[in-house]
Biopython code that builds the backbone (N, CA, C, O; Angstrom):
import numpy as np
from Bio.PDB.StructureBuilder import StructureBuilder

atoms = [
    (1, "UNK", "N", (117.203, 82.642, 67.431)),
    (1, "UNK", "CA", (116.317, 82.677, 68.558)),
    (1, "UNK", "C", (116.452, 84.005, 69.290)),
    (1, "UNK", "O", (117.561, 84.493, 69.505)),
    (2, "UNK", "N", (115.343, 84.575, 69.664)),
    (2, "UNK", "CA", (115.305, 85.856, 70.342)),
    (2, "UNK", "C", (115.673, 85.676, 71.811)),
    (2, "UNK", "O", (115.149, 84.788, 72.483)),
    (3, "UNK", "N", (116.572, 86.517, 72.304)),
    (3, "UNK", "CA", (116.961, 86.454, 73.715)),
    (3, "UNK", "C", (116.146, 87.473, 74.513)),
    (3, "UNK", "O", (115.491, 88.346, 73.945)),
    (4, "UNK", "N", (116.199, 87.346, 75.824)),
    (4, "UNK", "CA", (115.517, 88.318, 76.692)),
    (4, "UNK", "C", (116.105, 89.716, 76.478)),
    (4, "UNK", "O", (115.375, 90.707, 76.491)),
    (5, "UNK", "N", (117.403, 89.791, 76.284)),
    (5, "UNK", "CA", (118.053, 91.079, 76.028)),
    (5, "UNK", "C", (117.511, 91.694, 74.739)),
    (5, "UNK", "O", (117.234, 92.893, 74.691)),
    (6, "UNK", "N", (117.360, 90.881, 73.698)),
    (6, "UNK", "CA", (116.781, 91.363, 72.435)),
    (6, "UNK", "C", (115.361, 91.868, 72.664)),
    (6, "UNK", "O", (114.975, 92.922, 72.158)),
    (7, "UNK", "N", (114.590, 91.103, 73.432)),
    (7, "UNK", "CA", (113.211, 91.482, 73.717)),
    (7, "UNK", "C", (113.163, 92.833, 74.423)),
    (7, "UNK", "O", (112.388, 93.709, 74.039)),
    (8, "UNK", "N", (113.991, 93.004, 75.455)),
    (8, "UNK", "CA", (113.990, 94.264, 76.198)),
    (8, "UNK", "C", (114.404, 95.437, 75.318)),
    (8, "UNK", "O", (113.905, 96.551, 75.478)),
    (9, "UNK", "N", (115.313, 95.180, 74.398)),
    (9, "UNK", "CA", (115.757, 96.229, 73.473)),
    (9, "UNK", "C", (114.605, 96.692, 72.571)),
    (9, "UNK", "O", (114.540, 97.864, 72.201)),
    (10, "UNK", "N", (113.715, 95.788, 72.225)),
    (10, "UNK", "CA", (112.606, 96.088, 71.316)),
    (10, "UNK", "C", (111.283, 96.380, 72.043)),
    (10, "UNK", "O", (110.281, 96.669, 71.390)),
    (11, "UNK", "N", (111.265, 96.312, 73.367)),
    (11, "UNK", "CA", (110.021, 96.437, 74.122)),
    (11, "UNK", "C", (109.267, 97.735, 73.835)),
    (11, "UNK", "O", (108.053, 97.711, 73.635)),
    (12, "UNK", "N", (109.955, 98.837, 73.814)),
    (12, "UNK", "CA", (109.297, 100.130, 73.582)),
    (12, "UNK", "C", (108.596, 100.156, 72.225)),
    (12, "UNK", "O", (107.433, 100.547, 72.132)),
    (13, "UNK", "N", (109.296, 99.744, 71.183)),
    (13, "UNK", "CA", (108.692, 99.717, 69.845)),
    (13, "UNK", "C", (107.539, 98.720, 69.779)),
    (13, "UNK", "O", (106.543, 98.959, 69.096)),
    (14, "UNK", "N", (107.676, 97.610, 70.487)),
    (14, "UNK", "CA", (106.606, 96.612, 70.535)),
    (14, "UNK", "C", (105.348, 97.207, 71.163)),
    (14, "UNK", "O", (104.252, 97.071, 70.620)),
    (15, "UNK", "N", (105.511, 97.860, 72.295)),
    (15, "UNK", "CA", (104.353, 98.448, 72.975)),
    (15, "UNK", "C", (103.768, 99.622, 72.206)),
    (15, "UNK", "O", (102.563, 99.868, 72.269)),
    (16, "UNK", "N", (104.617, 100.353, 71.477)),
    (16, "UNK", "CA", (104.143, 101.457, 70.638)),
    (16, "UNK", "C", (103.532, 100.967, 69.335)),
    (16, "UNK", "O", (102.958, 101.746, 68.575)),
    (17, "UNK", "N", (103.661, 99.675, 69.086)),
    (17, "UNK", "CA", (103.186, 99.052, 67.845)),
    (17, "UNK", "C", (103.820, 99.701, 66.613)),
    (17, "UNK", "O", (103.162, 99.946, 65.602)),
    (18, "UNK", "N", (105.125, 99.970, 66.738)),
    (18, "UNK", "CA", (105.833, 100.616, 65.634)),
    (18, "UNK", "C", (106.878, 99.691, 65.005)),
    (18, "UNK", "O", (107.876, 100.159, 64.459)),
    (19, "UNK", "N", (106.645, 98.378, 65.085)),
    (19, "UNK", "CA", (107.550, 97.415, 64.461)),
    (19, "UNK", "C", (106.797, 96.630, 63.390)),
    (19, "UNK", "O", (105.568, 96.567, 63.396)),
    (20, "UNK", "N", (107.544, 96.045, 62.487)),
    (20, "UNK", "CA", (106.908, 95.291, 61.413)),
    (20, "UNK", "C", (106.299, 93.999, 61.947)),
    (20, "UNK", "O", (106.615, 93.567, 63.056)),
    (21, "UNK", "N", (105.436, 93.394, 61.162)),
    (21, "UNK", "CA", (104.683, 92.218, 61.615)),
    (21, "UNK", "C", (105.590, 91.021, 61.907)),
    (21, "UNK", "O", (105.306, 90.245, 62.819)),
    (22, "UNK", "N", (106.664, 90.865, 61.154)),
    (22, "UNK", "CA", (107.578, 89.741, 61.391)),
    (22, "UNK", "C", (108.271, 89.881, 62.751)),
    (22, "UNK", "O", (108.347, 88.922, 63.520)),
    (23, "UNK", "N", (108.773, 91.080, 63.034)),
    (23, "UNK", "CA", (109.430, 91.309, 64.326)),
    (23, "UNK", "C", (108.433, 91.173, 65.469)),
    (23, "UNK", "O", (108.758, 90.622, 66.521)),
    (24, "UNK", "N", (107.226, 91.672, 65.265)),
    (24, "UNK", "CA", (106.181, 91.573, 66.287)),
    (24, "UNK", "C", (105.870, 90.099, 66.592)),
    (24, "UNK", "O", (105.706, 89.721, 67.752)),
    (25, "UNK", "N", (105.792, 89.285, 65.553)),
    (25, "UNK", "CA", (105.512, 87.860, 65.738)),
    (25, "UNK", "C", (106.617, 87.191, 66.552)),
    (25, "UNK", "O", (106.329, 86.368, 67.421)),
    (26, "UNK", "N", (107.877, 87.534, 66.282)),
    (26, "UNK", "CA", (108.997, 86.968, 67.037)),
    (26, "UNK", "C", (108.925, 87.379, 68.513)),
    (26, "UNK", "O", (109.159, 86.565, 69.406)),
    (27, "UNK", "N", (108.599, 88.652, 68.753)),
    (27, "UNK", "CA", (108.495, 89.127, 70.133)),
    (27, "UNK", "C", (107.343, 88.454, 70.861)),
    (27, "UNK", "O", (107.473, 88.084, 72.027)),
    (28, "UNK", "N", (106.222, 88.295, 70.180)),
    (28, "UNK", "CA", (105.069, 87.642, 70.802)),
    (28, "UNK", "C", (105.347, 86.165, 71.080)),
    (28, "UNK", "O", (104.864, 85.620, 72.072)),
    (29, "UNK", "N", (106.116, 85.523, 70.217)),
    (29, "UNK", "CA", (106.496, 84.133, 70.461)),
    (29, "UNK", "C", (107.390, 84.056, 71.700)),
    (29, "UNK", "O", (107.245, 83.164, 72.536)),
    (30, "UNK", "N", (108.314, 85.007, 71.795)),
    (30, "UNK", "CA", (109.203, 85.022, 72.958)),
    (30, "UNK", "C", (108.397, 85.223, 74.247)),
    (30, "UNK", "O", (108.631, 84.538, 75.243)),
    (31, "UNK", "N", (107.455, 86.155, 74.223)),
    (31, "UNK", "CA", (106.619, 86.414, 75.399)),
    (31, "UNK", "C", (105.843, 85.148, 75.789)),
    (31, "UNK", "O", (105.703, 84.839, 76.973)),
    (32, "UNK", "N", (105.353, 84.436, 74.806)),
    (32, "UNK", "CA", (104.576, 83.220, 75.077)),
    (32, "UNK", "C", (105.428, 82.136, 75.729)),
    (32, "UNK", "O", (104.912, 81.299, 76.469)),
    (33, "UNK", "N", (106.730, 82.150, 75.454)),
    (33, "UNK", "CA", (107.624, 81.113, 75.967)),
    (33, "UNK", "C", (108.424, 81.542, 77.194)),
    (33, "UNK", "O", (109.024, 80.701, 77.863)),
    (34, "UNK", "N", (108.440, 82.829, 77.494)),
    (34, "UNK", "CA", (109.282, 83.347, 78.573)),
    (34, "UNK", "C", (108.418, 84.078, 79.604)),
    (34, "UNK", "O", (108.004, 85.213, 79.367)),
    (35, "UNK", "N", (108.147, 83.449, 80.729)),
    (35, "UNK", "CA", (107.283, 84.083, 81.726)),
    (35, "UNK", "C", (107.839, 85.397, 82.264)),
    (35, "UNK", "O", (107.070, 86.306, 82.578)),
    (36, "UNK", "N", (109.147, 85.510, 82.375)),
    (36, "UNK", "CA", (109.734, 86.758, 82.883)),
    (36, "UNK", "C", (109.470, 87.918, 81.933)),
    (36, "UNK", "O", (109.085, 89.001, 82.374)),
    (37, "UNK", "N", (109.668, 87.711, 80.656)),
    (37, "UNK", "CA", (109.430, 88.778, 79.685)),
    (37, "UNK", "C", (107.940, 89.073, 79.551)),
    (37, "UNK", "O", (107.554, 90.213, 79.293)),
    (38, "UNK", "N", (107.100, 88.052, 79.726)),
    (38, "UNK", "CA", (105.650, 88.280, 79.709)),
    (38, "UNK", "C", (105.268, 89.229, 80.836)),
    (38, "UNK", "O", (104.488, 90.158, 80.626)),
    (39, "UNK", "N", (105.806, 89.005, 82.022)),
    (39, "UNK", "CA", (105.508, 89.872, 83.164)),
    (39, "UNK", "C", (105.986, 91.297, 82.898)),
    (39, "UNK", "O", (105.276, 92.255, 83.200)),
    (40, "UNK", "N", (107.170, 91.440, 82.342)),
    (40, "UNK", "CA", (107.701, 92.771, 82.039)),
    (40, "UNK", "C", (106.807, 93.484, 81.041)),
    (40, "UNK", "O", (106.461, 94.648, 81.246)),
    (41, "UNK", "N", (106.427, 92.811, 79.968)),
    (41, "UNK", "CA", (105.574, 93.432, 78.950)),
    (41, "UNK", "C", (104.206, 93.787, 79.523)),
    (41, "UNK", "O", (103.693, 94.880, 79.281)),
    (42, "UNK", "N", (103.618, 92.870, 80.276)),
    (42, "UNK", "CA", (102.295, 93.099, 80.843)),
    (42, "UNK", "C", (102.312, 94.250, 81.848)),
    (42, "UNK", "O", (101.442, 95.121, 81.811)),
    (43, "UNK", "N", (103.284, 94.255, 82.732)),
    (43, "UNK", "CA", (103.386, 95.311, 83.744)),
    (43, "UNK", "C", (103.653, 96.664, 83.106)),
    (43, "UNK", "O", (103.058, 97.666, 83.501)),
    (44, "UNK", "N", (104.539, 96.700, 82.125)),
    (44, "UNK", "CA", (104.844, 97.957, 81.442)),
    (44, "UNK", "C", (103.617, 98.473, 80.705)),
    (44, "UNK", "O", (103.328, 99.669, 80.753)),
    (45, "UNK", "N", (102.895, 97.595, 80.028)),
    (45, "UNK", "CA", (101.677, 97.977, 79.310)),
    (45, "UNK", "C", (100.648, 98.569, 80.289)),
    (45, "UNK", "O", (100.041, 99.600, 80.001)),
    (46, "UNK", "N", (100.456, 97.925, 81.426)),
    (46, "UNK", "CA", (99.496, 98.409, 82.424)),
    (46, "UNK", "C", (99.935, 99.738, 83.022)),
    (46, "UNK", "O", (99.107, 100.619, 83.254)),
    (47, "UNK", "N", (101.223, 99.886, 83.271)),
    (47, "UNK", "CA", (101.749, 101.135, 83.824)),
    (47, "UNK", "C", (101.522, 102.286, 82.852)),
    (47, "UNK", "O", (101.114, 103.373, 83.263)),
    (48, "UNK", "N", (101.778, 102.061, 81.586)),
    (48, "UNK", "CA", (101.554, 103.096, 80.572)),
    (48, "UNK", "C", (100.087, 103.478, 80.534)),
    (48, "UNK", "O", (99.757, 104.662, 80.469)),
    (49, "UNK", "N", (99.205, 102.497, 80.573)),
    (49, "UNK", "CA", (97.762, 102.759, 80.550)),
    (49, "UNK", "C", (97.339, 103.629, 81.741)),
    (49, "UNK", "O", (96.540, 104.551, 81.584)),
    (50, "UNK", "N", (97.872, 103.336, 82.919)),
    (50, "UNK", "CA", (97.543, 104.111, 84.121)),
    (50, "UNK", "C", (98.031, 105.553, 83.988)),
    (50, "UNK", "O", (97.283, 106.495, 84.250)),
    (51, "UNK", "N", (99.286, 105.719, 83.578)),
    (51, "UNK", "CA", (99.846, 107.067, 83.501)),
    (51, "UNK", "C", (99.247, 107.893, 82.377)),
    (51, "UNK", "O", (99.189, 109.118, 82.488)),
    (52, "UNK", "N", (98.806, 107.273, 81.315)),
    (52, "UNK", "CA", (98.164, 108.030, 80.232)),
    (52, "UNK", "C", (96.856, 108.644, 80.696)),
    (52, "UNK", "O", (96.440, 109.680, 80.177)),
    (53, "UNK", "N", (96.204, 108.021, 81.663)),
    (53, "UNK", "CA", (94.932, 108.519, 82.153)),
    (53, "UNK", "C", (95.048, 109.585, 83.219)),
    (53, "UNK", "O", (94.035, 110.109, 83.684)),
    (54, "UNK", "N", (96.269, 109.916, 83.616)),
    (54, "UNK", "CA", (96.459, 110.897, 84.685)),
    (54, "UNK", "C", (96.728, 112.289, 84.125)),
    (54, "UNK", "O", (97.261, 112.448, 83.027)),
    (55, "UNK", "N", (96.345, 113.286, 84.910)),
    (55, "UNK", "CA", (96.674, 114.663, 84.561)),
    (55, "UNK", "C", (98.137, 114.908, 84.887)),
    (55, "UNK", "O", (98.659, 114.350, 85.852)),
    (56, "UNK", "N", (98.803, 115.738, 84.092)),
    (56, "UNK", "CA", (100.205, 116.057, 84.384)),
    (56, "UNK", "C", (100.322, 116.747, 85.744)),
    (56, "UNK", "O", (99.451, 117.522, 86.139)),
    (57, "UNK", "N", (101.388, 116.459, 86.433)),
    (57, "UNK", "CA", (101.649, 117.075, 87.725)),
    (57, "UNK", "C", (102.978, 117.805, 87.619)),
    (57, "UNK", "O", (104.001, 117.192, 87.312)),
    (58, "UNK", "N", (102.973, 119.106, 87.870)),
    (58, "UNK", "CA", (104.231, 119.860, 87.705)),
    (58, "UNK", "C", (105.272, 119.456, 88.752)),
    (58, "UNK", "O", (104.948, 119.141, 89.897)),
    (59, "UNK", "N", (106.516, 119.478, 88.319)),
    (59, "UNK", "CA", (107.631, 119.188, 89.212)),
    (59, "UNK", "C", (107.917, 120.464, 90.010)),
    (59, "UNK", "O", (107.999, 121.548, 89.433)),
    (60, "UNK", "N", (108.069, 120.342, 91.324)),
    (60, "UNK", "CA", (108.429, 121.527, 92.115)),
    (60, "UNK", "C", (109.729, 122.138, 91.602)),
    (60, "UNK", "O", (110.632, 121.414, 91.183)),
    (61, "UNK", "N", (109.826, 123.450, 91.632)),
    (61, "UNK", "CA", (110.970, 124.140, 91.028)),
    (61, "UNK", "C", (112.299, 123.725, 91.651)),
    (61, "UNK", "O", (113.300, 123.636, 90.940)),
    (62, "UNK", "N", (112.337, 123.470, 92.954)),
    (62, "UNK", "CA", (113.604, 123.055, 93.563)),
    (62, "UNK", "C", (114.026, 121.666, 93.085)),
    (62, "UNK", "O", (115.216, 121.404, 92.905)),
    (63, "UNK", "N", (113.061, 120.785, 92.881)),
    (63, "UNK", "CA", (113.361, 119.444, 92.371)),
    (63, "UNK", "C", (113.840, 119.540, 90.924)),
    (63, "UNK", "O", (114.795, 118.866, 90.540)),
    (64, "UNK", "N", (113.185, 120.367, 90.131)),
    (64, "UNK", "CA", (113.598, 120.555, 88.733)),
    (64, "UNK", "C", (115.019, 121.109, 88.663)),
    (64, "UNK", "O", (115.818, 120.661, 87.840)),
    (65, "UNK", "N", (115.340, 122.078, 89.521)),
    (65, "UNK", "CA", (116.683, 122.665, 89.517)),
    (65, "UNK", "C", (117.736, 121.616, 89.877)),
    (65, "UNK", "O", (118.792, 121.562, 89.247)),
    (66, "UNK", "N", (117.460, 120.782, 90.886)),
    (66, "UNK", "CA", (118.413, 119.731, 91.263)),
    (66, "UNK", "C", (118.566, 118.704, 90.148)),
    (66, "UNK", "O", (119.671, 118.232, 89.880)),
    (67, "UNK", "N", (117.470, 118.363, 89.508)),
    (67, "UNK", "CA", (117.509, 117.398, 88.409)),
    (67, "UNK", "C", (118.340, 117.940, 87.250)),
    (67, "UNK", "O", (119.185, 117.233, 86.701)),
    (68, "UNK", "N", (118.101, 119.178, 86.885)),
    (68, "UNK", "CA", (118.849, 119.772, 85.772)),
    (68, "UNK", "C", (120.337, 119.849, 86.097)),
    (68, "UNK", "O", (121.176, 119.599, 85.231)),
    (69, "UNK", "N", (120.671, 120.195, 87.350)),
    (69, "UNK", "CA", (122.074, 120.266, 87.754)),
    (69, "UNK", "C", (122.730, 118.888, 87.656)),
    (69, "UNK", "O", (123.859, 118.768, 87.181)),
    (70, "UNK", "N", (122.024, 117.856, 88.105)),
    (70, "UNK", "CA", (122.552, 116.493, 88.036)),
    (70, "UNK", "C", (122.744, 116.053, 86.583)),
    (70, "UNK", "O", (123.744, 115.416, 86.253)),
    (71, "UNK", "N", (121.788, 116.391, 85.716)),
    (71, "UNK", "CA", (121.912, 116.032, 84.302)),
    (71, "UNK", "C", (123.082, 116.745, 83.647)),
    (71, "UNK", "O", (123.830, 116.149, 82.873)),
    (72, "UNK", "N", (123.235, 118.025, 83.961)),
    (72, "UNK", "CA", (124.358, 118.787, 83.400)),
    (72, "UNK", "C", (125.693, 118.194, 83.856)),
    (72, "UNK", "O", (126.629, 118.084, 83.064)),
    (73, "UNK", "N", (125.775, 117.816, 85.129)),
    (73, "UNK", "CA", (126.998, 117.202, 85.650)),
    (73, "UNK", "C", (127.302, 115.889, 84.952)),
    (73, "UNK", "O", (128.450, 115.616, 84.603)),
    (74, "UNK", "N", (126.274, 115.077, 84.748)),
    (74, "UNK", "CA", (126.434, 113.776, 84.081)),
    (74, "UNK", "C", (126.881, 113.978, 82.632)),
    (74, "UNK", "O", (127.774, 113.281, 82.151)),
    (75, "UNK", "N", (126.261, 114.929, 81.942)),
    (75, "UNK", "CA", (126.612, 115.176, 80.531)),
    (75, "UNK", "C", (128.051, 115.706, 80.425)),
    (75, "UNK", "O", (128.779, 115.348, 79.500)),
    (76, "UNK", "N", (128.448, 116.547, 81.362)),
    (76, "UNK", "CA", (129.821, 117.084, 81.349)),
    (76, "UNK", "C", (130.821, 115.950, 81.562)),
    (76, "UNK", "O", (131.881, 115.933, 80.935)),
    (77, "UNK", "N", (130.497, 115.013, 82.432)),
    (77, "UNK", "CA", (131.409, 113.895, 82.699)),
    (77, "UNK", "C", (131.544, 112.999, 81.464)),
    (77, "UNK", "O", (132.610, 112.430, 81.229)),
    (78, "UNK", "N", (130.486, 112.872, 80.685)),
    (78, "UNK", "CA", (130.548, 112.044, 79.468)),
    (78, "UNK", "C", (131.472, 112.651, 78.413)),
    (78, "UNK", "O", (132.083, 111.928, 77.625)),
    (79, "UNK", "N", (131.570, 113.968, 78.401)),
    (79, "UNK", "CA", (132.353, 114.645, 77.364)),
    (79, "UNK", "C", (133.822, 114.798, 77.736)),
    (79, "UNK", "O", (134.587, 115.406, 76.987)),
    (80, "UNK", "N", (134.218, 114.268, 78.857)),
    (80, "UNK", "CA", (135.640, 114.369, 79.265)),
    (80, "UNK", "C", (136.444, 113.291, 78.643)),
    (80, "UNK", "O", (137.652, 113.214, 78.868)),
]
sb = StructureBuilder()
sb.init_structure("model")
sb.init_model(0)
sb.init_chain("A")
sb.init_seg("    ")
for serial, (resi, resn, name, xyz) in enumerate(atoms, 1):
    if name == "N":
        sb.init_residue(resn, " ", resi, " ")
    sb.init_atom(name, np.array(xyz, "f"), 0.0, 1.0, " ", f" {name:<3s}", serial, name[0])
structure = sb.get_structure()
């Protein structure tokens, strides 16, 4: 039986339609039986649709610099 954790692990591939038909059927059965996962899949699908229709918006340079610094710090901590 597919768990919610399993469903969330496969959600991206499910929405990208990059999984085999057997796995897709299991995920769709889970969605039909689990209202929480149905909401997650539906909301994520709608969010992707909205963002695909938008023009890219550049990140301000100061925000990009802070983001890169935070990522570098996080990556350095992982390698310790």
